[in-house]
SERO-4910 file (N, C-alpha, C, O; in steps of 0.05 Angstrom, whole numbers):
BEGIN
 pado doro    nc1    nc2    nc3   cac1   cac2   cac3    cc1    cc2    cc3    oc1    oc2    oc3
  Unk    A    983   2246   1982    974   2227   1963    966   2240   1937    950   2259   1938
  Unk    A    976   2230   1915    968   2241   1889    946   2224   1877    938   2204   1889
  Unk    A    937   2231   1853    915   2217   1840    922   2188   1833    906   2170   1837
  Unk    A    947   2184   1824    956   2157   1817    956   2139   1842    947   2116   1841
  Unk    A    965   2150   1865    966   2135   1890    937   2130   1900    933   2110   1913
  Unk    A    919   2148   1894    891   2144   1902    879   2120   1888    861   2106   1898
  Unk    A    889   2115   1863    877   2092   1847    871   2100   1819    861   2083   1804
  Unk    A    877   2125   1811    873   2133   1784    847   2148   1779    833   2157   1797
  Unk    A    841   2151   1753    819   2167   1743    792   2159   1755    777   2176   1765
  Unk    A    787   2133   1755    760   2124   1764    757   2126   1794    735   2131   1804
  Unk    A    779   2122   1809    778   2125   1838    773   2155   1845    758   2161   1864
  Unk    A    785   2173   1829    781   2201   1834    752   2209   1829    740   2224   1845
  Unk    A    740   2198   1807    712   2205   1801    694   2196   1824    676   2210   1832
  Unk    A    699   2172   1834    682   2162   1857    685   2179   1881    666   2184   1896
  Unk    A    710   2189   1886    715   2205   1910    700   2232   1909    691   2241   1930
  Unk    A    698   2244   1886    687   2271   1885    658   2272   1877    647   2294   1875
  Unk    A    646   2249   1872    618   2250   1862    599   2233   1880    578   2224   1870
  Unk    A    606   2229   1904    590   2212   1922    566   2225   1935    551   2211   1948
  Unk    A    563   2251   1931    541   2265   1945    516   2266   1926    518   2278   1905
  Unk    A    494   2255   1934    470   2256   1917    461   2285   1912    462   2301   1930
  Unk    A    451   2290   1888    444   2318   1882    416   2325   1893    410   2348   1898
  Unk    A    399   2305   1897    372   2310   1908    352   2322   1890    330   2329   1898
  Unk    A    359   2324   1864    340   2336   1845    324   2313   1832    336   2296   1819
  Unk    A    298   2313   1834    282   2292   1823    282   2290   1793    275   2270   1781
  Unk    A    291   2311   1780    293   2311   1750    317   2295   1740    318   2289   1717
  Unk    A    335   2289   1759    359   2273   1751    353   2243   1753    351   2232   1775
  Unk    A    350   2231   1730    344   2202   1729    369   2186   1734    369   2166   1748
  Unk    A    391   2195   1722    418   2183   1725    439   2205   1723    440   2220   1703
  Unk    A    455   2207   1744    477   2227   1743    503   2214   1736    505   2201   1714
  Unk    A    523   2217   1753    549   2205   1748    548   2175   1748    533   2163   1763
  Unk    A    564   2162   1730    565   2133   1730    556   2120   1704    555   2095   1702
  Unk    A    549   2136   1684    541   2125   1658    554   2142   1636    569   2161   1641
  Unk    A    548   2135   1611    560   2150   1589    549   2178   1587    563   2197   1579
  Unk    A    524   2182   1596    511   2208   1596    495   2212   1622    488   2192   1635
  Unk    A    491   2237   1630    470   2242   1650    443   2240   1636    440   2247   1613
  Unk    A    424   2229   1651    396   2225   1641    378   2243   1657    376   2240   1681
  Unk    A    364   2261   1643    347   2281   1657    318   2279   1646    314   2273   1623
  Unk    A    299   2285   1663    271   2287   1654    268   2309   1633    281   2330   1635
  Unk    A    252   2303   1613    250   2322   1590    221   2325   1582    209   2346   1587
  Unk    A    209   2305   1569    181   2306   1562    167   2281   1573    180   2265   1587
  Unk    A    142   2278   1567    127   2255   1578    139   2229   1569    138   2209   1584
  Unk    A    150   2228   1544    160   2202   1534    189   2202   1527    199   2182   1516
  Unk    A    204   2223   1533    232   2224   1525    249   2235   1548    240   2252   1564
  Unk    A    274   2225   1550    294   2236   1569    313   2254   1553    317   2250   1529
  Unk    A    325   2273   1567    347   2288   1557    373   2275   1565    376   2265   1587
  Unk    A    392   2273   1546    418   2261   1551    439   2283   1549    439   2299   1530
  Unk    A    458   2284   1568    479   2304   1568    506   2291   1573    509   2276   1592
  Unk    A    525   2297   1556    552   2286   1559    573   2308   1554    566   2328   1541
  Unk    A    597   2304   1564    618   2324   1559    644   2309   1557    649   2289   1571
  Unk    A    661   2317   1538    687   2304   1534    708   2325   1528    703   2344   1513
  Unk    A    732   2321   1540    754   2340   1536    777   2327   1523    783   2303   1528
  Unk    A    791   2341   1505    815   2332   1492    837   2352   1497    834   2376   1493
  Unk    A    860   2342   1506    883   2359   1513    906   2352   1495    913   2328   1491
  Unk    A    919   2372   1485    943   2368   1468    964   2351   1482    969   2355   1506
  Unk    A    975   2332   1467    996   2314   1477    986   2293   1497   1002   2278   1508
  Unk    A    960   2293   1501    948   2271   1517    928   2256   1499    930   2231   1497
  Unk    A    910   2270   1486    890   2258   1468    898   2261   1439    887   2246   1422
  Unk    A    915   2279   1432    924   2283   1405    951   2296   1404    959   2309   1423
  Unk    A    964   2293   1382    990   2305   1378    990   2321   1351    981   2310   1331
  Unk    A    999   2345   1352   1000   2361   1327   1021   2350   1308   1021   2357   1284
  Unk    A   1039   2333   1318   1058   2319   1300   1044   2298   1283   1053   2293   1261
  Unk    A   1023   2287   1294   1010   2265   1280    982   2272   1268    975   2263   1246
  Unk    A    967   2289   1283    940   2295   1275    939   2321   1258    953   2340   1265
  Unk    A    922   2321   1238    916   2346   1224    893   2360   1239    879   2347   1254
  Unk    A    890   2386   1235    868   2400   1249    841   2388   1244    825   2385   1262
  Unk    A    834   2381   1219    807   2369   1214    804   2342   1229    782   2336   1239
  Unk    A    825   2327   1231    823   2301   1246    817   2306   1275    802   2291   1287
  Unk    A    829   2327   1287    824   2333   1315    795   2341   1318    782   2333   1337
  Unk    A    785   2358   1300    757   2366   1302    737   2343   1300    718   2341   1315
  Unk    A    743   2325   1281    725   2302   1277    726   2284   1302    705   2274   1311
  Unk    A    750   2279   1312    753   2261   1335    737   2272   1360    725   2257   1374
  Unk    A    739   2298   1364    725   2310   1387    695   2306   1385    682   2299   1405
  Unk    A    683   2309   1361    655   2305   1358    647   2276   1359    628   2269   1372
  Unk    A    663   2258   1347    656   2230   1347    657   2218   1375    640   2201   1382
  Unk    A    676   2227   1391    678   2217   1419    653   2223   1435    643   2207   1451
  Unk    A    642   2247   1431    618   2255   1445    593   2242   1435    576   2233   1450
  Unk    A    590   2241   1408    567   2228   1397    566   2199   1406    544   2188   1411
  Unk    A    589   2186   1408    590   2158   1416    576   2154   1443    563   2133   1447
  Unk    A    579   2173   1462    566   2170   1488    536   2171   1486    522   2156   1499
  Unk    A    526   2189   1469    496   2191   1465    486   2165   1453    465   2155   1461
  Unk    A    500   2155   1432    491   2131   1418    491   2107   1437    474   2090   1436
  Unk    A    511   2106   1456    513   2084   1475    490   2084   1495    486   2064   1508
  Unk    A    474   2105   1497    451   2106   1514    425   2100   1498    403   2101   1509
  Unk    A    428   2094   1472    405   2089   1455    393   2115   1445    370   2115   1434
  Unk    A    408   2137   1447    397   2163   1441    404   2175   1414    419   2163   1398
  Unk    A    394   2199   1409    399   2214   1385    414   2240   1392    403   2256   1408
  Unk    A    437   2246   1382    452   2271   1388    438   2294   1374    429   2292   1352
  Unk    A    438   2318   1388    424   2341   1376    440   2367   1377    445   2379   1356
  Unk    A    448   2376   1401    460   2403   1404    487   2402   1418    490   2388   1438
  Unk    A    507   2416   1407    534   2416   1417    542   2444   1426    534   2464   1415
  Unk    A    559   2444   1447    571   2469   1457    601   2464   1460    609   2444   1472
  Unk    A    617   2482   1449    646   2477   1449    661   2499   1464    654   2523   1461
  Unk    A    681   2492   1480    698   2510   1494    727   2504   1487    735   2481   1486
  Unk    A    742   2525   1480    769   2522   1471    788   2539   1488    783   2562   1494
  Unk    A    811   2527   1496    834   2542   1507    856   2541   1486    865   2519   1479
  Unk    A    864   2564   1476    882   2565   1453    907   2581   1460    905   2602   1472
  Unk    A    931   2570   1454    955   2586   1456    953   2612   1439    940   2612   1419
  Unk    A    967   2632   1448    965   2658   1434    975   2657   1405    967   2674   1389
  Unk    A    993   2638   1398   1003   2637   1371    988   2618   1353    997   2612   1331
  Unk    A    964   2609   1362    948   2591   1345    939   2606   1320    929   2629   1322
  Unk    A    944   2594   1297    937   2608   1272    907   2606   1265    894   2587   1273
  Unk    A    898   2626   1251    870   2626   1242    865   2602   1223    844   2590   1223
  Unk    A    885   2596   1207    883   2573   1189    879   2547   1204    863   2530   1195
  Unk    A    893   2544   1226    889   2520   1243    860   2518   1253    848   2497   1251
  Unk    A    850   2540   1263    823   2541   1274    802   2535   1252    783   2520   1256
  Unk    A    807   2547   1228    788   2542   1206    787   2512   1199    766   2501   1195
  Unk    A    811   2499   1198    812   2471   1191    801   2453   1213    788   2433   1208
  Unk    A    806   2461   1238    795   2446   1260    764   2446   1259    751   2425   1262
  Unk    A    753   2470   1254    724   2472   1253    713   2457   1228    690   2448   1228
  Unk    A    728   2456   1207    719   2441   1183    715   2412   1190    694   2400   1183
  Unk    A    734   2400   1205    731   2373   1214    708   2369   1233    692   2350   1232
  Unk    A    705   2388   1252    684   2387   1272    656   2388   1258    639   2372   1265
  Unk    A    653   2406   1239    628   2408   1225    622   2384   1206    599   2377   1202
  Unk    A    643   2372   1195    639   2348   1179    627   2326   1195    609   2312   1187
  Unk    A    638   2322   1219    628   2301   1237    600   2308   1246    582   2291   1248
  Unk    A    596   2334   1253    569   2342   1262    548   2337   1240    526   2329   1246
  Unk    A    555   2342   1215    537   2337   1193    530   2308   1190    508   2300   1185
  Unk    A    550   2290   1195    546   2261   1193    525   2252   1213    510   2233   1208
  Unk    A    524   2266   1237    506   2257   1258    483   2277   1262    468   2274   1282
  Unk    A    480   2296   1244    458   2316   1246    458   2331   1273    437   2335   1285
  Unk    A    482   2339   1281    486   2354   1306    488   2384   1299    502   2391   1279
  Unk    A    476   2401   1314    478   2430   1311    496   2441   1332    492   2436   1356
  Unk    A    516   2457   1324    534   2470   1343    521   2497   1350    518   2514   1333
  Unk    A    514   2500   1375    497   2523   1382    509   2542   1403    496   2561   1412
  Unk    A    534   2537   1412    546   2555   1432    573   2546   1441    583   2525   1433
  Unk    A    585   2562   1459    611   2554   1470    625   2577   1482    613   2598   1489
  Unk    A    652   2574   1486    669   2595   1498    697   2591   1488    705   2569   1480
  Unk    A    712   2613   1488    740   2612   1479    757   2628   1498    749   2650   1507
  Unk    A    781   2617   1505    799   2632   1522    828   2625   1514    832   2609   1495
  Unk    A    847   2637   1527    875   2632   1521    887   2612   1541    880   2613   1565
  Unk    A    904   2595   1532    917   2575   1549    945   2569   1540    953   2577   1518
  Unk    A    960   2554   1556    988   2547   1548    989   2525   1527   1008   2524   1512
  Unk    A    968   2508   1526    966   2487   1506    938   2484   1497    919   2495   1510
  Unk    A    933   2471   1475    906   2467   1465    890   2449   1484    898   2427   1490
  Unk    A    867   2460   1493    848   2444   1508    821   2448   1494    811   2470   1492
  Unk    A    809   2426   1486    784   2426   1471    763   2411   1486    767   2388   1493
  Unk    A    740   2424   1491    720   2412   1507    693   2414   1493    685   2436   1484
  Unk    A    679   2392   1490    653   2392   1476    632   2381   1495    636   2359   1507
  Unk    A    610   2395   1498    587   2385   1512    565   2379   1491    561   2395   1473
  Unk    A    552   2357   1494    532   2348   1474    507   2340   1488    507   2326   1508
  Unk    A    484   2349   1477    458   2343   1487    443   2327   1466    443   2333   1443
  Unk    A    429   2307   1475    412   2291   1458    387   2282   1473    382   2292   1495
  Unk    A    371   2265   1460    348   2254   1474    343   2225   1467    355   2215   1447
  Unk    A    326   2212   1482    321   2184   1478    293   2177   1488    283   2189   1507
  Unk    A    280   2159   1474    254   2149   1484    258   2135   1511    277   2120   1514
  Unk    A    241   2141   1530    244   2131   1557    247   2101   1558    262   2090   1573
  Unk    A    231   2087   1541    231   2057   1543    257   2046   1531    263   2022   1536
  Unk    A    272   2062   1516    296   2051   1503    322   2062   1514    344   2055   1504
  Unk    A    322   2078   1535    347   2087   1547    362   2063   1558    350   2046   1571
  Unk    A    387   2061   1552    403   2038   1561    425   2047   1579    444   2061   1571
  Unk    A    423   2039   1604    443   2045   1625    463   2022   1627    459   2000   1616
  Unk    A    485   2027   1641    504   2006   1647    494   1986   1668    505   1965   1672
  Unk    A    473   1994   1682    465   1980   1707    444   1959   1703    434   1948   1722
  Unk    A    436   1952   1678    414   1934   1673    422   1906   1664    405   1890   1656
  Unk    A    448   1900   1664    457   1873   1656    449   1852   1677    447   1858   1701
  Unk    A    444   1828   1667    436   1806   1686    450   1780   1679    457   1776   1655
  Unk    A    455   1763   1698    468   1737   1693    454   1722   1670    430   1721   1669
  Unk    A    470   1711   1652    460   1697   1629    460   1714   1604    459   1703   1582
  Unk    A    462   1741   1607    464   1758   1583    490   1752   1568    510   1746   1580
  Unk    A    488   1754   1542    512   1752   1525    526   1779   1525    513   1800   1524
  Unk    A    553   1780   1526    568   1805   1523    575   1807   1494    588   1789   1483
  Unk    A    567   1828   1482    571   1832   1453    585   1858   1447    585   1876   1463
  Unk    A    599   1859   1424    612   1883   1416    609   1887   1386    610   1868   1370
  Unk    A    604   1912   1377    602   1918   1349    629   1920   1336    649   1926   1349
  Unk    A    630   1915   1310    654   1919   1295    678   1904   1304    676   1881   1312
  Unk    A    701   1917   1304    726   1905   1313    740   1924   1333    734   1948   1334
  Unk    A    757   1913   1349    770   1928   1371    800   1929   1367    812   1913   1351
  Unk    A    813   1947   1382    843   1948   1381    854   1966   1360    878   1970   1359
  Unk    A    837   1976   1342    847   1991   1319    860   2017   1326    880   2026   1314
  Unk    A    849   2031   1346    860   2057   1354    887   2053   1367    907   2067   1360
  Unk    A    889   2034   1386    914   2029   1399    936   2019   1380    959   2026   1382
  Unk    A    928   2003   1360    947   1994   1340    959   2017   1324    983   2018   1320
  Unk    A    942   2036   1316    953   2060   1302    971   2076   1320    992   2086   1310
  Unk    A    963   2080   1345    980   2095   1363   1007   2082   1367   1028   2095   1367
  Unk    A   1008   2055   1370   1033   2041   1374   1051   2044   1349   1076   2047   1352
  Unk    A   1039   2043   1326   1055   2048   1301   1068   2075   1302   1092   2078   1296
  Unk    A   1053   2096   1308   1063   2123   1309   1085   2126   1331   1105   2139   1326
  Unk    A   1080   2114   1354   1100   2116   1375   1126   2102   1368   1147   2110   1379
  Unk    A   1125   2082   1351   1149   2068   1342   1163   2083   1320   1184   2074   1310
  Unk    A   1152   2106   1311   1165   2122   1290   1155   2116   1262   1165   2127   1243
  Unk    A   1135   2098   1260   1124   2091   1233   1101   2110   1227   1083   2114   1243
  Unk    A   1101   2120   1203   1079   2137   1194   1065   2125   1170   1052   2139   1154
  Unk    A   1069   2099   1166   1054   2084   1146   1040   2061   1160   1042   2058   1184
  Unk    A   1025   2046   1145   1009   2024   1158    982   2034   1166    973   2055   1158
  Unk    A    968   2019   1183    940   2024   1190    939   2044   1212    941   2037   1236
  Unk    A    936   2070   1205    935   2091   1225    907   2103   1228    901   2118   1247
  Unk    A    889   2096   1209    862   2109   1209    846   2104   1234    831   2121   1243
  Unk    A    849   2080   1246    834   2074   1271    841   2093   1293    824   2098   1311
  Unk    A    865   2104   1294    874   2123   1314    869   2152   1306    859   2168   1321
  Unk    A    876   2158   1281    874   2186   1272    846   2194   1263    839   2217   1265
  Unk    A    830   2174   1254    804   2180   1243    782   2162   1255    768   2149   1240
  Unk    A    780   2160   1281    759   2142   1292    731   2152   1285    726   2176   1284
  Unk    A    714   2133   1281    686   2139   1275    668   2122   1293    671   2098   1295
  Unk    A    649   2135   1306    631   2121   1324    608   2110   1309    604   2115   1285
  Unk    A    591   2095   1322    567   2083   1311    546   2105   1307    545   2125   1322
  Unk    A    528   2101   1288    507   2120   1283    484   2116   1303    482   2095   1315
  Unk    A    468   2137   1306    446   2136   1325    426   2114   1317    415   2101   1335
  Unk    A    421   2109   1292    401   2089   1284    411   2061   1292    395   2043   1299
  Unk    A    438   2057   1292    449   2031   1301    446   2028   1331    438   2007   1341
  Unk    A    452   2049   1345    448   2048   1374    420   2043   1382    414   2028   1401
  Unk    A    401   2055   1368    372   2051   1375    364   2022   1369    349   2010   1384
  Unk    A    374   2011   1347    367   1983   1340    377   1964   1362    363   1945   1369
  Unk    A    401   1969   1372    412   1952   1393    396   1957   1419    389   1938   1433
  Unk    A    389   1982   1425    375   1988   1450    348   1975   1452    339   1968   1473
  Unk    A    335   1970   1429    309   1958   1430    310   1929   1439    290   1917   1448
  Unk    A    334   1916   1439    337   1888   1446    357   1883   1469    355   1863   1483
  Unk    A    375   1902   1473    396   1898   1494    386   1906   1521    365   1918   1524
  Unk    A    401   1899   1541    395   1906   1569    413   1928   1580    403   1947   1592
  Unk    A    439   1926   1575    458   1947   1584    476   1953   1560    481   1937   1542
  Unk    A    487   1978   1560    504   1986   1537    524   2007   1547    518   2023   1565
  Unk    A    547   2008   1533    568   2027   1539    586   2029   1514    586   2010   1498
  Unk    A    599   2051   1510    617   2053   1487    646   2047   1495    653   2048   1519
  Unk    A    662   2040   1476    690   2032   1481    708   2057   1480    719   2064   1459
  Unk    A    711   2070   1503    729   2093   1505    755   2085   1517    776   2096   1509
  Unk    A    756   2067   1536    780   2060   1551    788   2031   1548    805   2021   1564
  Unk    A    777   2016   1529    784   1988   1526    762   1970   1536    747   1977   1554
  Unk    A    760   1947   1523    739   1927   1530    741   1919   1560    720   1916   1573
  Unk    A    765   1917   1571    767   1910   1599    754   1929   1618    739   1921   1636
  Unk    A    758   1955   1613    746   1976   1630    715   1976   1626    700   1978   1646
  Unk    A    707   1974   1601    678   1977   1596    662   1954   1608    641   1958   1620
  Unk    A    672   1929   1606    658   1907   1618    658   1910   1649    638   1903   1662
  Unk    A    681   1919   1660    682   1923   1689    662   1944   1698    649   1941   1718
  Unk    A    659   1966   1682    639   1986   1689    611   1975   1690    595   1980   1708
  Unk    A    604   1959   1669    578   1946   1669    573   1929   1693    552   1930   1706
  Unk    A    594   1913   1700    591   1895   1723    588   1911   1749    572   1903   1766
  Unk    A    604   1932   1752    602   1948   1777    575   1961   1780    563   1961   1802
  Unk    A    564   1971   1758    538   1985   1759    515   1965   1762    494   1971   1774
  Unk    A    518   1941   1750    497   1921   1750    499   1902   1774    480   1887   1779
  Unk    A    521   1902   1788    525   1883   1810    527   1854   1800    515   1836   1811
  Unk    A    544   1850   1779    547   1824   1767    577   1817   1764    594   1834   1770
  Unk    A    582   1793   1755    608   1785   1746    608   1782   1716    587   1788   1703
  Unk    A    630   1773   1704    631   1770   1675    654   1752   1667    675   1752   1680
  Unk    A    650   1738   1645    672   1723   1632    675   1734   1603    656   1735   1588
  Unk    A    700   1741   1596    707   1748   1569    722   1725   1557    742   1716   1569
  Unk    A    714   1716   1533    729   1695   1519    749   1707   1501    743   1718   1480
  Unk    A    774   1705   1509    797   1719   1496    797   1715   1466    801   1733   1450
  Unk    A    794   1690   1458    797   1683   1429    775   1694   1412    778   1693   1387
  Unk    A    753   1703   1423    730   1713   1407    731   1743   1402    715   1753   1387
  Unk    A    750   1757   1415    751   1787   1412    756   1793   1383    776   1785   1372
  Unk    A    738   1809   1370    740   1813   1341    762   1833   1334    764   1854   1346
  Unk    A    778   1825   1314    801   1842   1305    799   1844   1274    791   1825   1261
  Unk    A    808   1866   1264    811   1868   1235    838   1858   1226    857   1858   1242
  Unk    A    841   1851   1201    867   1842   1191    887   1865   1193    911   1860   1197
  Unk    A    878   1889   1189    896   1912   1190    907   1916   1219    930   1922   1222
  Unk    A    890   1912   1239    899   1914   1267    919   1892   1273    939   1897   1286
  Unk    A    914   1868   1264    932   1846   1269    959   1851   1256    980   1847   1268
  Unk    A    959   1861   1231    984   1867   1217    999   1890   1231   1024   1888   1234
  Unk    A    985   1910   1240    998   1933   1254   1011   1924   1280   1033   1932   1286
  Unk    A    997   1907   1295   1008   1896   1320   1033   1880   1314   1052   1881   1329
  Unk    A   1032   1863   1294   1055   1846   1287   1079   1864   1280   1102   1856   1287
  Unk    A   1074   1886   1267   1096   1904   1259   1112   1915   1283   1135   1922   1280
  Unk    A   1098   1917   1306   1112   1928   1330   1114   1907   1352   1118   1914   1376
  Unk    A   1110   1882   1344   1112   1859   1363   1093   1862   1386   1099   1856   1409
  Unk    A   1068   1870   1380   1048   1873   1400   1026   1851   1398   1026   1836   1379
  Unk    A   1009   1851   1418    986   1832   1418    961   1847   1413    953   1863   1430
  Unk    A    948   1843   1390    925   1859   1383    901   1856   1402    885   1875   1406
  Unk    A    898   1832   1414    876   1829   1433    881   1844   1459    863   1852   1472
  Unk    A    907   1847   1466    913   1864   1489    906   1893   1483    897   1908   1500
  Unk    A    911   1901   1458    903   1928   1450    873   1932   1453    863   1952   1463
  Unk    A    858   1911   1445    828   1912   1447    819   1914   1476    801   1929   1482
  Unk    A    832   1899   1493    824   1898   1521    832   1923   1537    817   1932   1554
  Unk    A    856   1933   1531    867   1954   1549    875   1980   1534    888   1997   1546
  Unk    A    868   1982   1509    873   2007   1494    850   2026   1498    846   2036   1521
  Unk    A    836   2032   1477    813   2050   1479    809   2066   1454    823   2063   1435
  Unk    A    788   2084   1455    781   2102   1433    774   2087   1408    778   2098   1386
  Unk    A    763   2063   1410    752   2050   1386    724   2059   1381    715   2058   1358
  Unk    A    710   2069   1401    683   2080   1399    663   2061   1386    645   2069   1372
  Unk    A    668   2035   1391    648   2015   1385    629   2012   1409    633   2026   1429
  Unk    A    609   1995   1407    590   1992   1429    592   1964   1441    594   1944   1427
  Unk    A    593   1963   1467    592   1938   1482    564   1937   1495    556   1957   1507
  Unk    A    551   1915   1492    524   1913   1503    518   1884   1512    531   1865   1503
  Unk    A    499   1882   1531    491   1855   1540    464   1849   1529    446   1866   1528
  Unk    A    461   1824   1520    438   1816   1504    426   1790   1514    441   1770   1517
  Unk    A    401   1789   1519    388   1763   1525    393   1744   1502    390   1752   1479
  Unk    A    400   1719   1507    407   1700   1485    385   1697   1464    391   1693   1441
  Unk    A    360   1700   1473    338   1696   1453    334   1720   1435    318   1719   1417
  Unk    A    350   1741   1439    349   1765   1421    371   1766   1400    372   1783   1383
  Unk    A    390   1746   1402    413   1747   1385    407   1746   1355    416   1763   1340
  Unk    A    392   1726   1347    386   1722   1319    370   1746   1307    376   1754   1285
  Unk    A    351   1756   1322    335   1778   1312    353   1803   1308    349   1817   1288
  Unk    A    371   1808   1327    388   1832   1324    408   1829   1301    414   1848   1287
  Unk    A    417   1805   1296    436   1800   1273    423   1808   1247    438   1816   1228
  Unk    A    397   1807   1244    384   1816   1220    385   1846   1216    384   1856   1194
  Unk    A    388   1861   1239    389   1890   1238    418   1900   1239    425   1919   1225
  Unk    A    434   1888   1256    462   1896   1260    480   1871   1256    486   1857   1275
  Unk    A    488   1865   1231    502   1840   1226    530   1839   1237    542   1817   1240
  Unk    A    543   1862   1242    571   1862   1250    575   1865   1280    588   1884   1288
  Unk    A    563   1847   1295    570   1846   1324    578   1818   1331    571   1799   1317
  Unk    A    594   1816   1352    606   1790   1360    600   1785   1389    602   1803   1406
  Unk    A    594   1761   1396    591   1753   1424    618   1747   1435    632   1729   1425
  Unk    A    626   1760   1456    653   1757   1467    653   1746   1496    675   1744   1508
  Unk    A    630   1740   1507    630   1730   1534    602   1728   1545    582   1729   1530
  Unk    A    600   1727   1572    574   1724   1585    575   1738   1612    595   1739   1626
  Unk    A    552   1750   1619    549   1762   1646    543   1739   1666    527   1721   1660
  Unk    A    557   1740   1688    555   1720   1709    544   1732   1735    540   1756   1737
  Unk    A    540   1715   1754    533   1724   1781    558   1739   1793    580   1732   1786
  Unk    A    553   1758   1810    574   1774   1822    595   1757   1835    619   1762   1832
  Unk    A    587   1736   1850    606   1720   1865    625   1704   1847    645   1693   1857
  Unk    A    618   1701   1821    635   1687   1803    659   1703   1793    678   1693   1782
  Unk    A    658   1730   1797    680   1747   1790    680   1757   1762    662   1750   1746
  Unk    A    700   1773   1755    704   1784   1728    730   1774   1718    751   1779   1730
  Unk    A    730   1759   1696    755   1747   1687    755   1742   1657    734   1745   1643
  Unk    A    779   1736   1647    782   1728   1618    788   1699   1617    805   1688   1632
  Unk    A    776   1685   1599    782   1657   1594    801   1655   1570    793   1662   1547
  Unk    A    825   1647   1574    846   1646   1553    860   1619   1554    872   1612   1575
  Unk    A    859   1605   1532    873   1579   1530    866   1560   1553    883   1547   1564
  Unk    A    840   1560   1560    831   1542   1581    836   1552   1610    829   1538   1629
  Unk    A    848   1575   1613    854   1586   1640    837   1611   1644    831   1626   1626
  Unk    A    830   1616   1669    815   1640   1677    834   1660   1689    847   1654   1710
  Unk    A    837   1683   1676    856   1703   1684    841   1728   1693    819   1734   1683
  Unk    A    852   1743   1712    840   1767   1723    838   1788   1700    857   1791   1684
  Unk    A    816   1802   1700    813   1824   1681    824   1850   1692    816   1858   1714
  Unk    A    843   1862   1678    854   1887   1687    837   1910   1677    819   1906   1662
  Unk    A    843   1934   1687    830   1958   1678    842   1967   1651    865   1960   1646
  Unk    A    827   1982   1636    838   1992   1611    852   2019   1615    864   2023   1636
  Unk    A    850   2037   1596    865   2062   1597    856   2079   1620    832   2082   1625
  Unk    A    875   2091   1634    870   2109   1656    890   2133   1653    914   2128   1652
  Unk    A    879   2157   1652    896   2180   1647    918   2185   1668    938   2198   1663
  Unk    A    913   2175   1693    931   2181   1714    950   2158   1722    968   2161   1739
  Unk    A    946   2134   1710    962   2112   1717    977   2100   1693    993   2082   1697
  Unk    A    972   2110   1669    985   2100   1645   1009   2117   1638   1023   2112   1618
***
């Protein structure tokens, strides 16, 4: 049996992480955007790690070295922000082919440091080795006030399902490039930008559960439901899209809302919100949209489209796509 036959990436994670660590300092281990560790009397430490592999997460045909560096940092910062936290210290490990040019590395680090400066992150260590293809791994440490840490497991029936910004933009850019087009709206894929820590904190003060959009809205809502023991309804027609994403999807005969549901790497925030907190949060974060509701577990997880209730599929999976 291979990983795809097992059920893919998320089935593999469940298989290899089922043994409790037994360390009382671990508040939350596997199963959220970050590990949550005891730190000080009023703050938790947040730790996340993300890997990018050539021809899986990026292509040298499409991405410039600075774009790769920025994307690596933004993907990790997004995890910290999704916990209501502040990113602080980064550690990078690189596997580089022997013919990698110094100019490439200089430009990659230029992008990495540009993103780090945007989020006030300090790069404080790492490792470098030789490999057959580029493998880039970043570990990021941050912290969060204990009362505002937001896990995937705190959603409750009646919560509104909300998302910041617009979705589907990364998948739309990827589809354009895969079709041979190098014009049109590519920035969502080549230059993704995550939410800032102050935005994540503002949401965390009012939300119950939160996660970032790494693998598509479908996967993220499913993760919240699995961890919270709930069901969910997503209202298909409310999924927010930009005009650029709609135009890009039209150019390749695609469905932009399918991109939003099952694409990924938009690095927006999905969160569940008590209805009585909606208006207050809109004054702080005006660009979020209500896209559904958390339900009781026995009601299931589904999409409501054109008056019909359809099963919600999983989003991007490295071993089944």
